[in-house]
C-alpha positions in Angstrom: 110.7 112.6 90.4 113.1 115.2 89.2 115.6 116.9 91.4 114.5 120.3 92.8 116.2 123.6 92.1 117.2 125.9 94.8 114.6 128.6 95.3 115.2 132.2 96.3 113.0 135.2 96.8 112.8 137.5 93.8 115.8 139.7 93.7 117.3 138.2 96.9 120.8 136.9 97.3 121.4 133.3 98.3 119.9 132.7 101.7 122.2 132.2 104.6 123.3 128.6 105.4 123.9 127.2 108.8 127.6 126.9 109.8 129.5 124.2 108.1 126.9 123.6 105.4 127.2 123.8 101.6 124.5 124.5 99.1 123.2 121.4 97.3 121.5 121.8 93.9 120.0 118.3 93.7 118.6 116.0 96.4 121.1 113.2 97.3 119.7 109.9 98.6 120.9 109.2 102.1 119.6 106.6 104.5 120.6 103.6 106.6 119.5 100.1 105.6 117.3 99.0 102.7 114.3 100.8 101.1 111.1 99.2 102.5 108.4 97.9 100.1 105.2 99.8 100.4 102.1 97.7 101.0 99.1 100.0 101.1 96.7 97.4 102.5 99.0 96.8 105.5 100.2 100.4 106.1 99.0 102.1 109.2 99.9 105.3 111.0 99.7 105.2 114.8 99.7 107.7 117.6 100.2 106.0 120.9 101.9 106.5 124.3 100.7 109.2 126.6 97.6 110.4 124.6 95.1 112.7 126.3 92.4 110.1 126.2 94.7 107.1 126.9 93.8 105.5 123.6 95.8 104.6 120.5 94.8 106.5 117.4 95.2 104.9 113.9 94.8 105.8 110.3 95.1 103.5 107.3 96.7 104.8 104.1 93.5 106.0 102.6 92.4 107.7 105.8 95.7 109.4 106.3 95.9 110.8 102.7 92.4 112.2 103.2 93.6 114.4 106.0 94.0 118.2 105.2 96.9 118.8 102.8 99.2 121.7 103.3 102.5 123.0 101.7 105.5 124.3 103.5 108.5 125.9 101.7 111.5 125.2 103.8 115.2 124.2 103.6 116.6 120.8 104.4 119.9 120.6 106.3 121.7 117.2 106.4 124.3 116.5 109.0 126.5 115.3 106.2 126.9 119.0 105.5 124.7 119.6 102.4 121.7 122.0 102.5 118.9 122.1 100.0 117.1 125.5 100.0 113.5 126.4 99.3 112.0 123.0 98.8 108.2 122.8 98.7 107.0 120.0 101.0 103.4 118.9 100.8 101.5 116.7 103.3 99.9 116.7 106.7 101.1 119.2 109.3 102.2 117.8 112.6 99.8 120.2 114.4 96.9 118.5 112.5 97.9 115.2 114.2 98.2 116.9 117.5 94.7 118.3 117.2 93.2 114.9 116.1 95.1 112.9 118.7 96.1 115.3 121.5 98.9 114.4 123.9 98.4 114.3 127.7 99.3 117.5 129.5 102.5 116.0 130.9 104.0 115.1 127.5 107.3 116.7 126.8 108.7 114.8 123.9 107.7 112.5 121.0 109.5 109.5 119.5 109.0 109.3 115.7 108.9 105.6 114.7 109.6 104.4 111.1 110.1 101.2 109.2 112.5 98.5 110.6 112.2 100.0 114.1 114.1 103.2 113.3 113.3 106.1 115.7 114.2 109.7 116.3 113.2 111.7 119.4 112.0 115.3 119.4 111.0 117.9 121.9 107.2 118.4 121.8 107.8 122.1 120.9 109.9 121.1 117.9 107.3 118.6 116.7 104.5 121.1 117.2 106.1 123.8 115.1 103.7 125.1 112.4 106.4 124.2 109.8 106.8 120.5 110.8 105.1 118.4 108.2 104.5 114.7 107.5 105.5 115.0 103.8 104.0 112.9 101.0 105.1 115.2 98.2 108.1 117.4 97.4 108.0 120.0 94.6 104.4 119.0 93.8 105.3 115.4 93.1 104.9 112.3 95.3 108.0 111.3 97.1 110.0 108.5 95.6 110.6 105.4 97.7 114.2 106.3 98.1 113.2 109.7 99.5 110.7 108.3 102.0 107.5 107.4 100.2 104.8 107.1 101.4 105.6 109.4 104.4 108.6 111.2 105.8 108.7 113.8 108.6 110.3 117.2 107.8 111.4 119.4 110.7 113.0 122.3 108.8 114.7 124.0 111.8 116.6 120.8 112.8 119.0 118.5 111.0 117.3 116.1 108.6 118.0 112.9 110.6 115.4 114.3 113.1 112.8 113.8 110.3 112.9 110.1 109.4 111.8 108.5 106.1 109.1 105.8 106.0 107.3 107.1 109.2 104.7 104.8 110.7 103.9 106.4 114.0 104.4 108.8 116.8 104.8 108.0 120.5 104.0 110.7 123.1 106.5 110.6 126.0 106.5 112.2 129.4 110.3 112.0 129.6 113.0 112.1 126.9 114.9 109.2 125.6 117.3 108.9 122.7 116.3 107.5 119.2 118.4 105.4 116.8 121.1 108.0 115.8 121.0 109.7 119.1 122.0 106.5 120.8 124.9 106.2 118.3 126.6 109.5 119.0 124.5 112.2 117.3 123.3 115.2 119.2 120.0 114.9 121.1 118.6 118.1 119.8 120.2 118.7 116.4 119.9 122.4 115.7 121.9 123.2 112.6 122.3 126.9 113.4 124.1 125.9 116.6 125.9 123.1 114.7 124.7 120.5 117.1 126.0 117.4 115.3 127.4 115.1 117.9 126.5 114.0 121.5 129.9 115.2 122.8 128.7 118.8 122.1 125.7 118.5 124.4 125.4 120.8 127.3 123.4 120.5 130.5 119.7 119.9 129.7 120.3 118.9 126.1 119.9 115.2 126.7 117.8 112.8 128.7 118.5 112.6 132.4 120.6 109.6 133.4 
């Protein structure tokens, strides 16, 4: 897949970037650990934890790709300080999953689970945003393995680590707990406009209660 160009509205100046970010014309590959090998016959997407009906909900790869496809044009802000503007993400909206497998009323957060046990926690309101998407495509082309094929989560209003590559499931939670990078010193919320990069910047209510 080719690298995307920065997109701007006709006649508009470059869009504003969050503090500390720089415009990136291409799409660097950044991840921790090896790139997993995709085995479609063994792939499964799960929604579990505090579901409304108490059941686990599962889709195989064929079933998941048959879900309604939508596009979201949004920026990607990496905590390493690059921002990619106006990328077109195609896939399944998070709110579609919430409708098909509703959370219990007491759910406040979700844990996004990916290959190799990688995880990232989100407030339910962030996950439920109408711009949060389980992306299978970018710029009209399928994601490459290095960029998260077959599935990555994109949460445009948060730093990109909050949207893991190679997603395999969502856990509904009635209390917050930290994910992989959040346990290793990254901010529990990760709002780029407030430059919430590291856990030492957290204020009261930003992280799980001890």
